[in-house]
C-alpha positions in Angstrom: -4.9 9.5 11.9 -1.7 10.6 14.0 -0.7 10.0 17.4 0.1 13.2 19.1 0.2 12.5 23.1 0.1 9.5 25.3 0.2 9.3 29.1 -0.9 7.3 31.9 -2.7 9.7 33.7 -6.7 9.7 31.8 -6.9 13.0 33.6 -4.0 14.4 31.3 -5.7 12.9 28.2 -9.2 14.5 29.3 -7.3 18.3 29.4 -5.8 17.5 26.0 -8.6 16.3 24.4 -10.7 19.6 25.5 -8.1 21.8 24.5 -8.1 20.2 21.2 -11.7 20.4 20.8 -11.8 23.7 21.5 -9.9 25.0 19.0 -12.3 22.8 16.1 -9.5 20.1 16.4 -10.9 16.6 15.9 -9.2 14.0 18.1 -9.7 10.4 18.7 -8.6 9.0 21.9 -7.3 4.8 21.8 -6.1 2.4 24.5 -8.7 3.8 27.6 -10.9 2.4 29.4 -13.9 4.1 30.6 -15.7 1.5 32.6 -12.7 0.3 34.7 -11.4 3.6 36.0 -9.2 3.7 39.1 -9.8 7.0 41.1 -5.8 7.1 41.7 -3.0 5.3 40.8 0.6 5.8 41.1 2.5 6.3 38.0 6.2 6.9 37.1 6.9 9.0 34.5 10.9 7.5 35.0 10.5 4.0 34.6 12.0 3.0 31.5 10.7 -0.3 31.0 6.8 0.2 31.2 5.2 -0.8 28.0 3.8 3.0 26.8 1.7 1.2 24.2 -0.6 0.3 27.1 -1.1 3.3 27.9 -4.1 6.2 26.5 -3.1 8.0 22.9 -4.8 11.2 21.6 -5.0 10.8 18.0 -5.5 13.6 15.6 -8.2 12.8 12.7 -7.4 15.2 10.4 -3.3 15.5 9.4 -3.7 19.2 8.7 -4.8 19.7 11.4 -1.6 18.0 13.1 0.9 20.8 12.9 -1.8 23.1 14.6 -2.2 20.9 17.4 1.5 20.5 18.1 1.7 24.2 18.4 -0.8 24.0 20.7 0.5 21.3 23.0 3.7 23.5 22.9 2.2 26.8 23.7 1.1 24.9 27.3 4.4 23.5 28.0 3.7 19.6 26.8 6.1 18.6 23.9 3.9 16.0 21.6 4.9 12.5 20.8 7.8 11.9 18.9 8.2 7.9 17.5 11.1 6.3 19.2 11.8 9.6 21.4 13.4 7.7 24.1 15.7 5.9 21.1 16.8 8.8 19.8 17.6 11.2 23.1 19.9 7.9 24.2 21.7 8.1 20.5 22.4 11.6 20.6 23.6 11.4 24.3 25.5 8.2 25.2 25.7 7.2 28.5 29.4 6.0 29.1 28.4 2.5 29.0 27.0 2.6 25.7 30.4 4.8 24.5 32.8 1.7 26.3 30.0 -1.1 24.5 30.8 1.7 21.2 34.4 1.5 21.1 34.8 -2.3 22.3 32.7 -2.8 19.1 34.7 -0.9 16.7 38.0 -2.3 18.0 36.5 -6.0 17.8 35.6 -5.2 14.0 38.9 -3.2 13.1 41.0 -6.4 14.6 38.9 -8.7 12.9 39.4 -6.7 9.7 43.3 -7.2 10.0 42.9 -10.7 10.6 41.1 -10.6 7.2 43.1 -8.6 5.6 46.2 -11.1 7.0 44.7 -14.4 6.3 44.2 -12.7 3.1 47.8 -12.3 1.8 49.1 -15.5 3.2 46.4 -17.0 0.4 47.8 -14.7 -1.8 51.2 -16.2 -1.2 50.4 -20.1 -1.0 48.8 -19.8 -4.3 52.2 -17.7 -5.9 49.8 -14.3 -6.7 52.8 -12.2 -4.3 
């Protein structure tokens, strides 16, 4: 089984399962509660701190059907779930704060390397090897 789609909205999960079952793709839904379904909840797709592991997930049972399922989702305009997708997007398009932190880290490492090299030269001179 491989994860294909996740959403906090039960209606979206049901639609994806129905679409895949129309095309003969067996799926399993994990993480949903059928007995405690509120009629309306305010979900925010822009919240980054929310734990997405608690959302219902659609899994494709057979690995052979996974590419067809991804193609079907892309055909209706849904990008299938990618592991660590947010982290990949941040790595590809770093924010200005991340760039500053990266430059600061690089400068610290260069200074530390220069200090280590100076210490090594002093030790070699003290020992009489230079």
